[in-house]
C-alpha positions as CSV (number, residue, x, y, z in Angstrom):
1,X,32.3,22.7,-56.9
2,X,34.7,20.7,-58.9
3,X,37.3,17.9,-58.6
4,X,38.6,17.4,-55.0
5,X,36.8,20.4,-53.6
6,X,34.8,20.0,-50.3
7,X,31.1,19.6,-50.8
8,X,28.7,22.1,-49.2
9,X,25.0,22.1,-50.0
10,X,24.9,25.8,-49.4
11,X,27.4,26.3,-52.2
12,X,25.0,24.6,-54.7
13,X,22.4,27.2,-53.8
14,X,24.9,30.0,-54.1
15,X,26.0,28.7,-57.6
16,X,22.3,29.0,-58.7
17,X,22.1,32.4,-57.1
18,X,25.2,33.8,-58.8
19,X,24.2,32.2,-62.1
20,X,20.9,34.1,-62.0
21,X,22.8,37.4,-62.0
22,X,24.4,36.6,-65.4
23,X,22.8,36.6,-68.8
24,X,21.4,33.2,-69.8
25,X,23.7,31.2,-72.1
26,X,22.2,28.3,-74.0
27,X,24.0,25.0,-73.8
28,X,26.3,24.4,-76.8
29,X,24.9,22.2,-79.6
30,X,27.9,19.9,-79.6
31,X,26.3,16.5,-79.8
32,X,27.6,14.5,-82.8
33,X,24.8,13.9,-85.4
34,X,25.2,10.2,-85.1
35,X,23.7,10.4,-81.6
36,X,21.4,13.4,-82.2
37,X,19.7,11.6,-85.1
38,X,19.0,8.3,-83.3
39,X,15.4,7.1,-82.9
40,X,14.3,5.6,-79.6
41,X,14.9,2.0,-80.6
42,X,18.5,2.8,-81.7
43,X,19.2,4.8,-78.6
44,X,18.0,2.1,-76.3
45,X,20.7,-0.2,-77.5
46,X,23.4,2.0,-75.9
47,X,24.2,0.4,-72.5
48,X,26.5,1.3,-69.7
49,X,29.0,-1.6,-69.5
50,X,30.7,-0.8,-66.1
51,X,29.6,-2.0,-62.7
52,X,27.1,0.5,-61.4
53,X,28.8,3.1,-59.2
54,X,28.8,2.0,-55.5
55,X,27.2,-1.4,-56.5
56,X,30.0,-3.3,-54.7
57,X,30.0,-1.2,-51.6
58,X,26.9,-2.5,-49.8
59,X,25.4,1.0,-50.1
60,X,21.9,-0.2,-51.0
61,X,21.7,2.3,-54.0
62,X,23.9,2.5,-57.0
63,X,24.2,4.9,-60.0
64,X,24.6,4.5,-63.8
65,X,25.4,7.5,-66.0
66,X,23.2,7.8,-69.1
67,X,24.5,8.5,-72.6
68,X,23.5,11.5,-74.6
69,X,21.4,10.9,-77.8
70,X,17.9,10.8,-79.2
71,X,15.8,13.5,-77.5
72,X,18.3,13.7,-74.7
73,X,20.7,16.1,-76.4
74,X,21.8,18.4,-73.5
75,X,24.9,17.6,-71.5
76,X,24.8,17.6,-67.7
77,X,27.9,17.4,-65.4
78,X,27.8,14.6,-62.9
79,X,29.8,14.7,-59.7
80,X,30.1,12.2,-56.9
81,X,30.4,13.2,-53.2
82,X,32.4,10.7,-51.2
83,X,33.6,11.4,-47.7
84,X,32.8,15.1,-48.3
85,X,35.0,15.3,-51.4
86,X,33.8,16.0,-54.9
87,X,34.8,13.8,-57.8
88,X,33.6,14.4,-61.4
89,X,32.5,11.5,-63.5
90,X,34.4,11.8,-66.7
91,X,32.8,10.5,-69.9
92,X,34.6,7.8,-72.0
93,X,33.2,5.8,-74.9
94,X,34.7,2.7,-73.4
95,X,32.1,3.0,-70.6
96,X,29.3,2.0,-73.1
97,X,28.3,-0.8,-75.4
98,X,26.9,0.9,-78.5
99,X,24.7,-1.9,-79.9
100,X,23.3,-0.8,-83.3
101,X,25.1,2.6,-83.1
102,X,28.5,3.3,-84.7
103,X,30.2,5.9,-82.6
104,X,32.7,8.3,-84.2
105,X,36.4,7.6,-83.7
106,X,38.2,9.6,-81.0
107,X,35.0,10.7,-79.3
108,X,35.8,13.4,-76.7
109,X,34.3,13.9,-73.3
110,X,30.7,14.8,-74.3
111,X,29.3,14.5,-70.8
112,X,26.1,12.7,-69.9
113,X,22.4,13.2,-70.3
114,X,21.5,12.2,-66.8
115,X,21.6,9.1,-64.5
116,X,19.7,6.0,-63.4
117,X,19.3,4.9,-59.8
118,X,19.3,1.2,-58.8
119,X,18.2,-0.3,-55.5
120,X,19.4,-3.4,-53.7
121,X,16.9,-3.9,-50.9
122,X,17.9,-6.7,-48.5
123,X,18.5,-9.9,-50.3
124,X,16.2,-9.0,-53.2
125,X,17.1,-8.7,-56.8
126,X,18.5,-5.2,-57.8
127,X,16.0,-3.1,-59.7
128,X,16.2,0.4,-61.2
129,X,13.7,2.7,-59.6
130,X,14.4,6.2,-61.0
131,X,15.7,8.0,-64.2
132,X,16.7,11.7,-64.0
133,X,17.2,12.7,-67.7
134,X,16.3,15.5,-70.0
135,X,15.2,19.1,-69.1
136,X,14.2,19.0,-65.5
137,X,12.3,15.7,-65.9
138,X,12.6,12.6,-63.8
139,X,10.5,9.5,-63.2
140,X,10.4,6.8,-60.5
141,X,8.6,3.6,-59.7
142,X,7.8,1.4,-56.7
143,X,9.1,-2.2,-56.7
144,X,7.4,-4.3,-59.4
145,X,6.1,-1.4,-61.4
146,X,6.8,-0.2,-65.0
147,X,7.7,3.4,-65.8
148,X,4.8,5.8,-66.6
149,X,4.2,9.3,-65.3
150,X,7.0,11.9,-65.4
151,X,7.7,14.5,-62.8
152,X,8.9,18.0,-63.7
153,X,11.1,19.9,-61.2
154,X,9.9,23.1,-62.8
155,X,7.3,24.1,-65.4
156,X,7.2,27.5,-67.1
157,X,4.5,29.0,-69.3
158,X,2.8,25.7,-70.5
159,X,0.2,26.1,-73.3
160,X,0.8,29.9,-73.7
161,X,0.8,31.5,-77.1
162,X,4.4,32.6,-76.8
163,X,5.5,29.0,-76.2
164,X,6.5,27.0,-73.2
165,X,10.0,27.5,-71.7
166,X,11.9,24.4,-70.8
167,X,14.5,24.7,-68.0
168,X,17.4,22.2,-67.9
169,X,19.6,20.8,-65.3
170,X,23.2,21.9,-65.7
171,X,24.9,19.8,-63.0
172,X,24.3,17.2,-60.3
173,X,26.1,16.2,-57.2
174,X,25.2,12.7,-55.9
175,X,26.0,12.0,-52.3
176,X,27.3,8.5,-51.6
177,X,24.7,6.7,-49.5
178,X,25.7,5.4,-46.0
179,X,26.4,1.7,-45.9
180,X,23.2,-0.3,-45.9
181,X,21.2,2.9,-46.6
182,X,17.9,3.0,-48.4
183,X,18.2,6.7,-49.4
184,X,20.3,8.8,-51.7
185,X,20.5,12.6,-51.8
186,X,21.0,14.4,-55.1
187,X,21.7,18.1,-55.5
188,X,21.2,19.9,-58.9
189,X,21.4,23.3,-60.5
190,X,18.8,24.2,-63.1
191,X,18.9,27.0,-65.6
192,X,16.6,28.7,-68.2
193,X,16.1,32.1,-69.8
194,X,13.8,33.2,-67.0
195,X,15.2,31.7,-63.8
196,X,17.8,29.6,-62.2
197,X,17.3,27.2,-59.3
198,X,18.9,24.8,-56.8
199,X,17.2,21.5,-56.2
200,X,17.8,18.9,-53.5
201,X,16.1,15.5,-54.0
202,X,16.2,12.6,-51.6
203,X,15.1,9.3,-53.1
204,X,13.9,6.4,-50.9
205,X,13.0,3.3,-53.0
206,X,10.7,0.5,-51.9
207,X,7.2,-0.8,-52.2
208,X,6.4,2.9,-52.3
209,X,9.2,5.1,-53.6
210,X,9.3,8.5,-51.8
211,X,11.2,11.5,-53.1
212,X,11.6,14.7,-51.1
213,X,12.1,17.7,-53.2
214,X,13.5,21.1,-51.9
215,X,13.9,23.8,-54.5
216,X,15.1,27.5,-54.3
217,X,14.4,29.6,-57.4
218,X,16.2,32.8,-58.4
219,X,14.1,34.5,-61.1
220,X,15.9,36.6,-63.7
221,X,12.6,38.1,-64.8
222,X,9.1,38.3,-63.2
223,X,7.6,34.8,-63.4
224,X,3.8,35.0,-63.8
225,X,3.1,31.4,-64.9
226,X,5.1,28.9,-62.8
227,X,4.2,25.3,-62.3
228,X,5.4,23.5,-59.2
229,X,5.1,19.7,-58.5
230,X,4.5,19.1,-62.2
231,X,3.4,15.7,-63.5
232,X,3.0,14.6,-67.1
233,X,1.3,11.4,-68.3
234,X,-0.5,9.8,-71.2
235,X,-4.2,9.3,-71.7
236,X,-5.3,8.1,-75.2
237,X,-8.7,6.6,-74.5
238,X,-10.8,4.8,-71.9
239,X,-14.4,3.9,-71.1
240,X,-15.4,7.5,-70.9
241,X,-14.2,8.4,-74.5
242,X,-14.3,5.4,-76.8
243,X,-15.8,7.4,-79.7
244,X,-12.7,7.4,-82.0
245,X,-10.9,4.2,-80.8
246,X,-10.2,1.4,-83.3
247,X,-7.8,-0.7,-81.3
248,X,-7.8,-4.3,-79.9
249,X,-7.1,-2.9,-76.4
250,X,-10.1,-1.6,-74.4
251,X,-8.2,1.2,-72.9
252,X,-4.8,3.0,-73.3
253,X,-3.7,5.3,-70.5
254,X,-1.0,5.6,-67.8
255,X,-3.1,7.6,-65.4
256,X,-6.9,7.4,-64.9
257,X,-7.5,10.7,-63.1
258,X,-6.5,13.7,-61.1
259,X,-7.0,13.3,-57.4
260,X,-7.0,16.4,-55.2
261,X,-7.3,17.0,-51.4
262,X,-8.0,20.7,-51.2
263,X,-7.3,23.1,-48.3
264,X,-10.8,22.7,-47.0
265,X,-10.4,18.9,-46.7
266,X,-12.6,18.0,-49.7
267,X,-11.5,15.0,-51.8
268,X,-12.0,15.6,-55.6
269,X,-11.7,13.2,-58.4
270,X,-11.4,14.3,-62.0
271,X,-11.3,11.5,-64.7
272,X,-8.9,12.3,-67.5
273,X,-10.0,12.8,-71.1
274,X,-8.5,13.0,-74.6
275,X,-10.3,16.0,-76.0
276,X,-10.6,17.2,-79.6
277,X,-9.3,20.7,-78.6
278,X,-6.9,21.8,-75.9
279,X,-8.6,21.9,-72.5
280,X,-7.2,23.9,-69.5
281,X,-8.9,23.5,-66.1
282,X,-8.0,25.4,-63.0
283,X,-9.1,24.2,-59.5
284,X,-8.7,27.3,-57.3
285,X,-7.5,26.5,-53.8
286,X,-5.7,27.8,-50.8
287,X,-3.1,25.8,-48.8
288,X,-3.6,22.6,-50.8
289,X,-3.0,19.3,-48.9
290,X,-2.2,17.2,-51.9
291,X,-2.8,16.3,-55.6
292,X,-1.6,13.8,-58.1
293,X,-2.2,11.7,-61.2
294,X,-3.4,8.2,-60.1
295,X,-3.7,4.9,-61.9
296,X,-6.7,3.4,-60.2
297,X,-7.2,0.5,-62.7
298,X,-5.0,-2.4,-61.7
299,X,-6.5,-5.3,-63.7
300,X,-4.8,-6.7,-66.8
301,X,-8.3,-7.2,-68.4
302,X,-8.9,-3.5,-68.4
303,X,-6.0,-2.9,-70.9
304,X,-5.0,-6.2,-72.5
305,X,-1.6,-4.7,-73.3
306,X,1.3,-7.2,-73.1
307,X,4.0,-4.6,-73.7
308,X,3.1,-1.5,-71.8
309,X,1.3,-3.2,-68.9
310,X,-0.6,0.0,-68.0
311,X,-2.0,-1.7,-64.9
312,X,1.5,-1.5,-63.5
313,X,2.1,2.2,-64.0
314,X,2.7,4.3,-60.9
315,X,0.4,6.7,-59.3
316,X,2.2,9.9,-58.3
317,X,1.0,11.9,-55.3
318,X,2.3,15.4,-54.4
319,X,2.2,16.4,-50.7
320,X,3.1,20.1,-50.1
321,X,5.5,20.6,-47.2
322,X,4.7,24.0,-45.7
323,X,1.9,26.3,-46.7
324,X,1.7,26.9,-50.4
325,X,-0.8,29.7,-50.1
326,X,-3.2,30.7,-52.8
327,X,-3.2,29.4,-56.3
328,X,-4.7,26.6,-58.3
329,X,-4.1,23.0,-59.4
330,X,-3.9,23.3,-63.2
331,X,-4.8,20.5,-65.6
332,X,-3.9,20.5,-69.3
333,X,-5.5,17.9,-71.5
334,X,-4.0,18.0,-75.0
335,X,-5.5,16.3,-78.0
336,X,-3.4,13.3,-79.3
337,X,-3.8,10.4,-81.6
338,X,-0.7,8.6,-80.3
339,X,0.1,6.9,-77.0
340,X,3.8,8.0,-77.2
341,X,2.7,11.6,-76.4
342,X,2.5,12.8,-72.8
343,X,-0.7,14.7,-73.4
344,X,-1.7,15.3,-69.8
345,X,0.0,17.8,-67.5
346,X,-0.9,18.9,-64.0
347,X,0.9,21.2,-61.5
348,X,0.3,23.8,-58.8
349,X,0.3,27.4,-60.1
350,X,0.9,30.0,-57.4
351,X,-1.5,33.0,-57.6
352,X,1.3,35.5,-56.8
353,X,4.0,36.1,-59.4
354,X,7.6,35.5,-58.5
355,X,9.5,38.8,-58.7
356,X,12.8,39.2,-60.6
357,X,15.7,39.1,-58.2
358,X,13.8,37.4,-55.4
359,X,14.5,34.0,-53.8
360,X,11.6,31.6,-53.6
361,X,11.8,28.3,-51.6
362,X,9.4,25.4,-52.1
363,X,9.3,21.9,-50.8
364,X,7.1,18.9,-51.3
365,X,7.1,15.1,-51.0
366,X,6.4,12.7,-53.9
367,X,4.9,9.3,-53.5
368,X,5.3,6.9,-56.4
369,X,3.4,3.6,-56.0
370,X,0.4,1.5,-56.4
371,X,-1.8,3.9,-54.5
372,X,-1.6,7.3,-52.9
373,X,-0.3,7.3,-49.4
374,X,-3.7,8.6,-48.1
375,X,-7.0,7.5,-49.4
376,X,-10.4,9.3,-49.0
377,X,-12.3,8.0,-46.0
378,X,-15.3,7.9,-48.3
379,X,-16.6,5.9,-51.3
380,X,-14.4,6.5,-54.3
381,X,-15.1,6.6,-58.0
382,X,-14.2,3.2,-59.5
383,X,-15.4,3.8,-63.1
384,X,-16.7,6.5,-65.4
385,X,-18.3,5.6,-68.7
386,X,-19.8,7.7,-71.4
387,X,-21.6,7.0,-74.7
388,X,-24.2,8.1,-77.1
389,X,-27.5,9.3,-75.6
390,X,-31.1,9.1,-76.6
391,X,-30.7,11.5,-79.5
392,X,-29.1,14.7,-80.9
393,X,-26.0,15.7,-78.9
394,X,-27.1,14.0,-75.7
395,X,-24.5,11.8,-73.9
396,X,-25.2,9.0,-71.5
397,X,-23.0,8.8,-68.4
398,X,-22.6,6.2,-65.6
399,X,-20.4,6.8,-62.6
400,X,-19.6,4.0,-60.2
401,X,-18.8,4.7,-56.5
402,X,-17.3,1.9,-54.4
403,X,-16.7,1.7,-50.7
404,X,-17.6,-0.2,-47.5
405,X,-20.5,2.2,-46.7
406,X,-22.2,1.0,-50.0
407,X,-22.5,-2.6,-48.9
408,X,-25.5,-4.4,-47.4
409,X,-26.4,-1.6,-45.0
410,X,-27.0,1.2,-47.4
411,X,-28.3,4.4,-45.7
412,X,-32.0,4.8,-46.3
413,X,-31.6,8.4,-47.3
414,X,-28.8,7.9,-49.7
415,X,-29.1,10.3,-52.6
416,X,-27.0,11.6,-55.5
417,X,-26.4,15.3,-55.9
418,X,-25.6,16.3,-59.5
419,X,-25.0,19.8,-60.9
420,X,-24.4,20.6,-64.6
421,X,-23.6,24.0,-66.1
422,X,-24.1,25.0,-68.8
423,X,-26.5,22.3,-70.1
424,X,-29.1,20.1,-68.4
425,X,-29.4,16.5,-67.3
426,X,-32.3,14.1,-67.2
427,X,-33.1,10.4,-66.3
428,X,-30.9,10.6,-63.1
429,X,-30.9,7.1,-61.5
430,X,-29.3,5.6,-58.4
431,X,-28.5,1.9,-58.9
432,X,-27.1,0.1,-55.8
433,X,-25.1,-3.1,-56.1
434,X,-24.5,-4.0,-52.5
435,X,-22.8,-7.3,-53.3
436,X,-20.0,-5.3,-55.0
437,X,-20.2,-2.4,-52.4
438,X,-20.9,-0.2,-55.4
439,X,-23.6,2.4,-56.3
440,X,-23.9,3.4,-59.9
441,X,-25.3,6.9,-60.8
442,X,-26.7,7.0,-64.3
443,X,-27.9,10.1,-66.1
444,X,-28.1,11.7,-69.5
445,X,-26.4,15.0,-70.3
446,X,-28.0,17.5,-72.8
447,X,-25.5,20.1,-73.7
448,X,-27.8,21.9,-76.0
449,X,-25.7,24.2,-78.2
450,X,-22.8,24.4,-75.7
451,X,-19.4,23.0,-76.5
452,X,-18.3,22.5,-72.9
453,X,-20.3,21.4,-69.8
454,X,-18.9,21.2,-66.3
455,X,-20.4,18.5,-64.1
456,X,-20.2,17.8,-60.3
457,X,-21.5,14.7,-58.6
458,X,-21.5,13.5,-55.0
459,X,-23.3,10.9,-52.9
460,X,-24.9,12.1,-49.7
461,X,-26.6,10.6,-46.7
462,X,-27.7,12.3,-43.5
463,X,-26.9,15.6,-45.1
464,X,-23.2,14.7,-45.3
465,X,-21.1,13.5,-48.2
466,X,-20.3,9.8,-48.2
467,X,-18.3,9.9,-51.4
468,X,-15.5,11.9,-52.9
469,X,-16.6,14.6,-55.4
470,X,-16.7,13.5,-59.1
471,X,-15.8,16.4,-61.5
472,X,-16.0,16.2,-65.3
473,X,-15.8,18.5,-68.3
474,X,-17.7,17.3,-71.3
475,X,-16.6,18.5,-74.7
476,X,-17.7,17.3,-78.1
């Protein structure tokens, strides 16, 4: 759908459908070197110098196109939908201030790399709340937060020996919001060697920013390893893995753990870890009710970082819409020695492959904010710490659970249930701190000669769980 044509969401889906029947054609490598060779600092000096699109129309949400450059090399076509008519946004170098970059003379229409969304809520100060840029990546925040975790519309073959495949958005159609609206709907077409797809995203910014994602995939080939609801984040070190840290900051991470609410209604918490070797975990489930990477630590003192402000990074929760069937929540923990790397990736992997020539529809809701929209009605893990044990390869662990049930009226039969395999544990202790509504579980892990030990811990009283389930994989 191009200039002056009538917009129809069904046509976006049909564009993706028809594209899947053609051989894949990679995007042209037409970005001038002056932009492709920029580092992040140089690229950040390029600024859109026009009033944000729709910013003067009392629409509540406005748009700024983003320049190509740095790692954002691929061009994407941007179209506006106004009163049902389509209008293409044409690129011009006069739309941008180039800061420390010297653009070439007579720069043609090179397109854009994506767009930024800006909210004007009531009489408050405008704030940008979402970036859609690069591959099929996008990120969002709630009011008052700083950017952190990155969502992926589609993930293909991560951590496989033949290499990951990165689909890209080819075009977006942005519907002009109604006057005074607090929502914007964006339609996109994605493309890769293995599949095409049509995506519809509705963004609603606020104290929690909500994004509804509807996607229809059209596989060109059989897709055996597909990631849906993907989230990438950074975890360099924290209280559970301080072994190799030499930094003035006590912790460096955007997300502290993976929260899951499985189809059986069990709440699971898996602290993140920066391992020495790639670790892949699969949490098998059927009809999952939600999962996400959460930032539970909200105190400045925990990070002491005046630039990144990790305590302000968003938690991102994925709520499936409809029955996702059988599959697993996958967690990849990738070794890194730099905080600029997104070394954490989680996503839902369907058990059944997607057949070539089929059409697969999926929908979910994202919640970007300070907390997940739904919290366990149980005590939750507030801290995980690990350090050298009593000797050999032994490791000492403490896990803190916090909740109202752990205050002054502790159940008399409160107990901790810990399982380890392979390996063994010893010196298991239950240490209540009712003034902080906290119970600490301390123990020592003896891995023996093993190089990976899975642990599972829960608090019980009256034969029932009174805490979420703590999961952890120890590796050297």
